[in-house]
Backbone as a ProteinNet text record, in pm:
[ID]
protein_1_A
[PRIMARY]
MNAKKILLAEDDFDDQQFFYDFLHKREDVILLPMVENGEEVFEYLMSTANQAEMPDAIILDQNMPRQNGLQTATPEKKPSICPYPDRIVFNLCG
[TERTIARY]
-1137.6	-1131.1	-996.9	-1002.6	-881.1	-830.1	-707.2	-646.6	-619.8	-642.3	-619.5	-480.5	-411.5	-277.4	-287.7	-223.7	-230.8	-92.1	-82.6	39.5	18	104	94.1	198.8	152.2	242	232.6	334.9	334.6	478.8	505.8	642.9	673.2	572.4	592.3	606.5	717.4	743.9	634.6	585.9	481.5	353.5	317.1	197.6	220.5	340.7	373.1	353.6	404.1	394.3	248.7	168.6	25.7	-44.3	-24.6	-88.5	-36.9	93.5	150.3	90.8	89.7	36.6	-108.3	-187.2	-327.8	-347.8	-277.1	-304.7	-233.7	-114.1	-39.4	-103	-189.8	-256.6	-378.2	-422.9	-544.2	-515.1	-601.4	-585.3	-629.9	-706.6	-758.3	-673.6	-552.9	-465.2	-323.6	-264.4	-122.2	-59.3	31.8	98.7	216.4	215.7	327.9	433.2	554.3	656.4	607.6	632.5	587.5	673.2	611.2	682	656.6	738.4	731.5	681	650.3	593.1	528.7	459.6	387.5	475.8	595.1	686.3	723.9	742.2	775.4	657.2	535.3	417.7	428.3	454.1	464.5	582.9	695.7	811.7	777.2	705.8	666.2	574.3	473.5	376.9	442.4	530.3	595	695.5	751.9	852.5	791.4	662.3	595.3	540.1	617.1	576.6	474.5	480.3	392.6	259.5	151	18.2	-14.1	39.7	13.3	72.1	168.4	230.4	168.2	73.2	8.4	-86.7	-92.4	-182.9	-328.2	-414	-558	-606.7	-531	-564.9	-437.6	-443.1	-332.1	-384.8	-314.6	-345.2	-243.3	-292.9	-206.8	-215.2	-100.8	-93.8	-111.4	-189.8	-208.2	-83.6	-13.9	96.9	231.6	263.9	392.2	481.8	614.3	705.4	706.7	756.2	775.2	644.8	553	422.4	323	224	129.8	24	-62.6	-162.9	-258	-306.7	-400.8	-333.4	-210.5	-137.5	-116.5	-88.1	-63.4	-189.8	-303.6	-430.4	-494	-446.6	-503.7	-461	-556.8	-523.4	-425.5	-431.6	-343.5	-197.4	-174.4	-39.1	34.2	-39.4	27.6	66.4	176.8	216.4	105.2	85.1	-25.3	-10.8	111.3	129.4	133.6	111.3	121.5	-4.6	8.3	-108.5	-148.5	-275.7	-320.4	-444.9	-449.2	-568.4	-688.8	-805.5	-928.5	-956.7	-895.4	-927.2	-813.6	-846	-750.8	-813.2	-737.2	-783.5	-689.4	-744.4	-661.1	-645.4	-523.7	-490.6	-462	-542	-524.6	-474.6	-410.1	-355.9	-238.5	-211.6	-90.5	-107.6
-404.8	-364.8	-410.6	-475.1	-518.3	-407	-366.1	-263.4	-321.4	-241.3	-281.8	-239.2	-329.8	-301.6	-235.6	-118.6	-40.6	-30.8	-61.6	-41.9	80.7	180.8	303	300.9	315.9	327	470.4	547.8	690.9	735.7	803.3	845.4	988.4	1068	1208	1221	1281.8	1291.5	1368.3	1479.9	1557.9	1476.3	1399.8	1315.1	1200.7	1144.3	1042.2	1098.5	1219.7	1283.8	1310.8	1354.4	1380.2	1252.8	1144.1	1018.5	969.6	978.2	934	1014.1	1147.5	1231.9	1198	1166.9	1135.1	994.4	897.6	757.9	707.1	756.5	696.3	724.7	824.5	858.1	769.2	702.9	622.7	490.3	452.3	326.4	206.3	232.7	123.9	98.9	159.5	146.5	111.8	17.4	-12.6	19.6	116.8	151.9	58.3	-6.9	-90.4	-0.3	-51.2	32.1	84.2	211.9	272.4	225.2	216.8	186.6	302.4	311.3	429	403.5	279.4	252.9	115	85.7	-40.1	-162.8	-153.8	-267.3	-300.1	-196.8	-220.1	-277.8	-249	-312.1	-463.3	-507.6	-650.2	-711.7	-640.9	-691.5	-711.5	-614.9	-627.7	-748.5	-759.1	-868.3	-1004.7	-1014.8	-1142.4	-1181.3	-1082	-1112.8	-1134.1	-1112.2	-1126	-1266.3	-1350.8	-1490.6	-1506.9	-1418.8	-1428	-1358.3	-1431.7	-1375.3	-1259.2	-1259.6	-1151.6	-1019.2	-1022.5	-900.2	-852	-926.4	-886.2	-769.4	-673.8	-560.9	-602.2	-533.6	-550.2	-461	-354.2	-260.2	-193.9	-148.3	-74.9	59.2	166.3	297.9	321.3	333.8	348.4	489.9	552.5	678.4	645	721.7	697	736.2	840.7	895.9	856.9	728.5	679.6	643	649.5	605.3	453.4	405.2	263.3	186.7	200.2	133.6	214.6	274	361.9	281.6	353.5	288.4	198.1	244.9	164.1	37.7	51	-67.4	-166.6	-114.7	-200.9	-273.7	-207.6	-267	-357.5	-352	-432.3	-578	-668.7	-809.5	-870	-828.2	-885.5	-844.4	-736.7	-685	-748.4	-810.5	-864.9	-1010.8	-1052.4	-1193.2	-1285.7	-1396.4	-1486.2	-1545.7	-1558.6	-1615.9	-1509.4	-1384.2	-1274.1	-1264.8	-1274	-1252.4	-1105.9	-1077.2	-939.7	-916	-806.8	-780.3	-744.7	-755.2	-726.3	-577	-496.7	-354.6	-270.6	-193.6	-102.7	35.9	135.2	273.6	354.9	440.5	525	662.9	713	848.4	926.5	1028.7	1108	1247.9	1265.8	1396.6	1430.5	1559.5	1603.4	1636.1
1939.7	1801	1742.8	1627.3	1559.1	1469.5	1491.1	1407.1	1268.6	1167.1	1028.5	985.5	917.8	868.5	730.7	717.7	594.9	533.2	404.3	327.8	239.6	253.1	174.4	64.6	-59.2	-174.2	-224.6	-195.5	-227.3	-247.7	-359.9	-388.7	-344.5	-317.3	-280.3	-128.3	-83.6	59.3	133.4	77.5	144.4	162	60	71.5	170.4	171.9	272.1	412.4	434	564.9	601.8	503.5	526.4	575.1	503.8	542.8	677.5	698.3	825.7	940.6	927.1	1034.6	1066.2	964.3	985.2	1042.6	987.6	1021.9	1146.7	1176.6	1288	1423.4	1431.5	1558.2	1584.7	1482.4	1495.1	1564.8	1655.3	1726.7	1643.5	1538.5	1456.3	1331.7	1325.8	1209.4	1253.8	1182.8	1196.9	1062.1	1059.8	935.1	910.9	797.8	757	692.6	670.1	605.1	469.5	442.8	317.6	201.2	85	-39.1	-135.5	-241.7	-327.4	-468.3	-503.5	-636	-636.8	-745.7	-755.1	-751	-808.5	-803.6	-659.5	-577.2	-436.8	-359.3	-403.9	-342.5	-360	-483.8	-510.2	-436.5	-431.6	-358.9	-211.6	-152.8	-12.5	6.1	-78.4	-64.2	-85.1	-183.4	-212.6	-103.8	-35.7	66.4	204.4	215.8	344.6	357.7	422.8	439.2	550.5	647.3	764	734.4	740.8	713.5	806.9	926.9	1022.6	976.6	885.3	834.7	704.4	650.9	526	551.8	459.2	478.1	461.8	535.9	517.4	404	378.5	271.2	221.8	96.8	37.7	-12	21.7	-33.7	-144.5	-267.1	-383.8	-438.7	-458.3	-531.3	-678.9	-749.3	-891.9	-970.8	-929.7	-1008.1	-949.7	-956.7	-906.5	-1024.7	-1004.8	-1111	-1122.6	-1232.9	-1265.6	-1280.3	-1187.1	-1199.8	-1119.1	-1186.8	-1116.3	-1040.6	-971.4	-887.8	-963.8	-1077.3	-1155.1	-1207.6	-1256.3	-1302.5	-1187.9	-1070.9	-955	-912	-923.8	-879.5	-984.3	-1107.9	-1215.3	-1198.7	-1187	-1161.3	-1261.6	-1388.5	-1489.5	-1468.6	-1394.5	-1375.9	-1258	-1167.7	-1049.7	-1073.8	-1013.2	-1027.5	-977.5	-1045.2	-1010	-870.6	-821.5	-688.4	-578.7	-616.2	-520.9	-436.2	-304.2	-218.4	-225.9	-223.7	-242.1	-158.1	-84.1	-2.1	-89.2	-32	-104.7	-117.7	-32.8	-29.4	-85.9	-190.1	-252.7	-251.8	-210.3	-208.4	-294.6	-380.8	-466.5	-407.7	-414.1	-373.7	-500.9	-525.7	-646.6	-615.8	-499.5	-462.3	-552.3	-559.5	-628.5	-770.1
[MASK]
++++++++++++++++++++++++++++++++++++++++++++++++++++++++++++++++++++++++++++++++++++++++++++++

């Protein structure tokens, strides 16, 4: 089984801890470094030159500062040269 790489974009520490506690125990998940807003999602993706480090999915918090989850997932908002995974999941907790 190939583990899927997950990038979590979440600004709330309690929610970060919730996702970490749930996902890090799974053998089918590799947690990438967490980011705290949509701008940091793009920074991570743009700085990741190695395809092996690209996420297979991103979990986006809807209520993040600077750029929320919906803005981050909207194709018009992302840089045209930014690689982006096909799978986006929204977190509406909080």
